[in-house]
Structures are given as C-alpha cells and as structure tokens.
C-alpha positions in Angstrom: 10.4 11.0 4.8 12.4 10.4 7.4 16.1 11.4 6.9 17.6 14.5 5.1 16.6 15.3 1.2 20.3 15.1 -0.6 18.8 15.3 -4.1 15.9 16.0 -6.1 15.1 16.7 -9.9 12.9 15.2 -13.0 13.3 13.3 -16.3 10.2 13.2 -18.3 7.2 11.9 -16.5 9.3 10.8 -13.8 10.7 13.2 -10.4 12.7 12.0 -8.4 14.0 12.2 -4.7 16.8 11.0 -3.0 16.8 10.9 0.8 19.9 9.8 2.9 18.4 7.5 6.4 20.7 5.6 8.8 23.5 6.2 6.2 21.6 4.7 3.5 19.9 6.5 0.1 16.1 5.7 -0.3 15.1 6.6 -4.3 11.7 8.6 -5.0 10.2 7.8 -8.5 7.5 9.7 -8.3 6.1 8.9 -12.2 3.5 11.6 -13.4 3.0 10.8 -17.2 3.5 7.1 -18.8 6.8 5.2 -18.3 8.7 2.8 -20.3 12.7 1.6 -19.9 14.0 4.8 -21.6 12.5 6.9 -18.5 13.6 4.5 -16.2 17.3 4.1 -17.4 18.5 7.5 -16.8 17.0 8.0 -13.2 18.7 4.5 -12.0 22.2 5.3 -13.3 21.5 8.8 -11.2 20.8 7.5 -8.3 23.7 4.6 -8.9 26.1 7.1 -8.8 25.7 7.7 -5.2 24.1 5.2 -3.7 26.4 4.1 -0.3 25.8 0.4 -0.3 25.2 -2.6 -2.1 21.4 -2.1 -1.1 19.4 -0.6 -3.0 16.1 0.8 -1.6 13.5 2.6 -3.9 9.7 3.7 -3.7 8.0 3.5 -6.5 5.2 6.1 -6.6 2.6 5.7 -8.9 -0.4 6.6 -7.2 -2.6 8.4 -10.0 -2.0 5.2 -12.2 0.0 6.2 -15.4 1.1 3.6 -17.7 3.9 1.6 -17.2 5.4 -0.6 -19.6 7.6 -2.6 -18.1 8.5 -5.8 -20.4 10.9 -9.0 -19.3 13.3 -7.7 -21.3 13.4 -4.2 -19.1 13.6 -6.1 -16.1 16.6 -7.3 -17.3 18.1 -4.6 -18.4 17.5 -2.6 -14.9 18.9 -5.7 -13.4 22.1 -6.0 -15.5 22.4 -1.9 -14.9 22.2 -2.9 -10.7 24.6 -5.6 -11.1 27.0 -3.8 -12.7 26.8 -1.2 -10.0 27.4 -3.7 -7.5 24.0 -3.8 -6.1 23.5 -7.0 -4.0 19.8 -6.8 -2.8 17.3 -4.9 -3.9 14.5 -3.5 -1.5 11.3 -1.9 -3.3 8.2 -0.4 -2.4 5.7 0.0 -5.4 2.1 2.3 -4.9 0.0 2.0 -8.0 -3.4 1.4 -8.8 -2.6 -1.3 -11.9 -4.7 -4.2 -10.7 -2.0 -6.1 -12.3 0.7 -5.0 -11.0 1.1 -7.9 -8.5 1.5 -10.1 -11.6 4.4 -7.9 -12.9 6.1 -8.2 -9.4 6.1 -11.7 -9.5 7.8 -11.6 -12.8 10.5 -9.2 -11.4 11.1 -11.8 -8.7 11.9 -14.6 -11.2 14.3 -12.1 -12.9 16.3 -10.7 -9.8 16.5 -14.7 -9.1 17.5 -15.6 -12.5 20.3 -12.9 -12.2 21.4 -13.3 -8.4 20.1 -10.2 -7.6 18.2 -10.1 -3.8 14.8 -9.0 -4.5 12.5 -7.5 -1.8 10.0 -5.9 -3.3 6.1 -5.2 -2.1 3.1 -3.9 -3.4 1.8 -0.7 -0.7 -1.5 0.8 -0.8 0.2 4.3 0.1 3.1 6.6 0.7 3.0 6.0 4.3 3.3 2.3 4.5 5.9 2.7 1.4 7.7 4.3 3.6 7.5 2.1 6.7 8.5 -0.8 4.9 12.0 0.4 3.3 12.5 2.0 7.0 12.0 -1.0 8.3 14.0 -2.8 5.9 17.4 -0.8 6.3 17.2 -1.3 9.9 17.0 -5.2 8.8 19.9 -4.9 6.2 22.0 -2.8 8.9 21.5 -5.4 11.7 22.9 -7.7 9.4 25.9 -6.5 8.3 
C-alpha cells in the first residue's frame, strides 16, 4: 500500500489498518471470519475519530469469502454513523468472492442516495486493483476541492 501506516489492530473477525496517503486516510478492513453489523460498527467509530476530511476511503478485503451479513438496516445504520461524523462522500473498493455482492453494492448505493451520502463503491478482483482505485479517487477528490 502506498502511504504511511498510521494505525492497525483487530476486532472480532476483522483486522484493520489505516494508511495516510496525500493527506487522506485509507481504511482497510480485512475480514477474518463471518461479519455482521456488530462487527462493522466499532470499526467505523474507530476510523471516523481521526478521518481528516468529509471524504471516507475504505477497502473491504474479503478475499477468503467469509459470510458477510449486510442488510438494508445495516446499511442505514452505517450511513447514519458516517453522516453524523460529517462524511459527505464514501469511496469504497470491495474485494470478495461472494457471487451476489454486486446486488449488495447496488442496494448500498441506493441507500446512500436516499441518505444523501455520495457513494463511489466498486467491486475489485484483488488488492492491487482496490488500492489503485482508491489512490485514483483520492487524487480526484483533492483536485475537486
């Protein structure tokens, strides 16, 4: 990953890192077991404490294909947490083997629109593709300020 590692740790079924790149933070959530809302919420609260702008950059790495329970209500909860922290735009790269995840992304984009949260989240094949996408989005976000 380009940038400087500024924090890392773990929660139940999640290892996480935050990298500083061009003044922004890239939050990496590596799934190590089945996850749901109870696993995600502490990650978001922790990373939002130090997020430097109204943009939120995240890579969700579930290459091992662990069960990922992410419902409509979960999406509403995460959107509310992001908005309460002052986030206006979320840029995400999802790495997963779950065949139905594109449908989850479509629903997540619709929820974000409903909540007036600008969402740019894509499915990626591997970590290199995810990193390149996020780095490019940071460059674009900086130019648009």
